[in-house]
C-alpha positions, -999 to 999 in steps of 0.1 A, spaced: 920 181 -127 899 154 -143 879 164 -173 845 147 -181 829 148 -214 791 147 -221 791 110 -229 807 101 -196 784 123 -177 753 108 -193 767 73 -186 769 81 -149 735 96 -148 718 67 -166 737 42 -145 727 59 -112 690 59 -122 693 23 -134 707 11 -100 681 31 -81 653 17 -103 666 -18 -99 668 -14 -61 632 -2 -60 620 -31 -81 631 -54 -52 620 -32 -23 587 -18 -36 557 -30 -16 532 -26 -44 538 -50 -74 524 -24 -98 551 1 -86 577 -26 -90 567 -32 -126 568 5 -133 603 8 -118 614 -22 -140 602 -3 -170 623 27 -159 653 4 -155 649 -9 -190 647 26 -204 680 35 -187 697 3 -199 685 12 -234 701 47 -231 734 31 -220 733 8 -251 727 39 -272 759 55 -258 777 23 -266 765 26 -302 744 -6 -300 713 10 -316 697 -23 -325 698 -37 -290 685 -4 -275 655 -2 -299 648 -39 -294 648 -35 -256 623 -7 -258 600 -23 -284 600 -58 -272 604 -56 -234 590 -22 -226 564 -21 -253 551 -57 -251 563 -78 -222 562 -52 -194 529 -39 -205 516 -75 -204 531 -79 -169 515 -47 -157 480 -58 -170 484 -93 -154 495 -78 -120 466 -53 -120 440 -80 -130 453 -106 -105 452 -82 -76 479 -101 -57 475 -100 -19 509 -89 -6 502 -101 30 499 -137 18 530 -136 -3 552 -123 25 542 -150 50 572 -173 39 597 -145 35 620 -153 65 616 -190 58 633 -187 24 656 -158 33 688 -178 40 687 -195 6 679 -162 -12 708 -145 7 733 -173 -4 722 -170 -40 724 -132 -39 759 -133 -24 770 -157 -51 756 -135 -79 773 -105 -65 806 -124 -63 803 -135 -99 794 -100 -112 823 -85 -92 848 -110 -106 836 -102 -141 836 -64 -138 869 -63 -120 885 -83 -148 873 -59 -174 857 -67 -208 878 -80 -237 871 -70 -273 850 -97 -290 845 -79 -323 859 -90 -356 893 -75 -362 882 -63 -397 853 -44 -382 876 -28 -356 900 -19 -383 873 -4 -404 860 16 -374 895 29 -366 900 39 -402 870 62 -401 847 40 -423 810 42 -412 800 7 -398 764 0 -389 759 -24 -361 724 -32 -373 735 -40 -408 764 -62 -396 741 -80 -372 715 -85 -399 740 -99 -424 754 -123 -397 720 -133 -386 705 -140 -420 735 -156 -436 756 -176 -411 729 -182 -385 699 -185 -409 692 -222 -400 692 -217 -362 669 -186 -368 644 -207 -388 644 -234 -361 638 -208 -334 609 -193 -354 594 -228 -360 596 -235 -323 579 -202 -313 552 -208 -339 546 -244 -325 545 -230 -290 519 -204 -300 497 -230 -318 500 -253 -288 489 -226 -264 459 -218 -286 450 -255 -289 453 -260 -251 431 -231 -242 405 -237 -270 378 -258 -255 343 -267 -267 317 -254 -242 280 -262 -245 269 -231 -227 284 -208 -253 266 -199 -285 289 -199 -315 284 -192 -352 297 -214 -380 316 -191 -404 309 -213 -434 271 -211 -428 274 -174 -422 292 -168 -455 267 -188 -476 236 -171 -462 212 -153 -486 190 -124 -482 159 -145 -488 169 -167 -458 170 -137 -435 134 -124 -441 103 -147 -442 69 -132 -452 40 -149 -436 4 -143 -449 -21 -140 -421 -59 -136 -423 -74 -104 -410 -87 -107 -375 -122 -96 -365 -124 -68 -340 -129 -81 -306 -163 -76 -289 -164 -52 -259 -163 -69 -226 -195 -68 -206 -194 -43 -177 -201 -58 -144 -231 -43 -127 -226 -30 -92 -253 -40 -67 -274 -11 -58 -281 -2 -22 -318 4 -14 -325 33 8 -347 27 38 -378 47 41 
């Protein structure tokens, strides 16, 4: 009789929900529902990484993708209000190419999963883990990222900063129909410039308007 521990049972539960959520992402008719199912799939993948003791990847997936990217996707989909009927017009036209790509991806994933995963960790880390020494994945990843890969990290940060500045510069346009305030002039303004007292002479009371007389109707004797 096969025995199953709690960790294995949770893995099968998370994997089943992950596969169902991924299937619903593709088959959902409403794009908002598809985005919500994708959020559910990310949560299940994060839980699987927690079972594999990859805490940093799990928290990063929740904070970055679920907390930022997918929320942005959801807002964009809701604001665009995509017409599903127009999108599905060319479905059968592109179906053969999509089917070929899908079969190729399934074949590659099957070949990878059937071959199994080989250990790629450092032998010293594996030896420390087997000896009972507490090893933090986040600490080891931070040390490796900010020592050995510090220059690629700085280059990636500079590229992201450049892309952000370029996006702001491309979308920032001067429009004549928009009223703007110069910050430098707003900072140097004084209280005397905001209120101007004007002396005006007193005005004489206006004379009453003459009342128009109504023509009287003479009575006939």
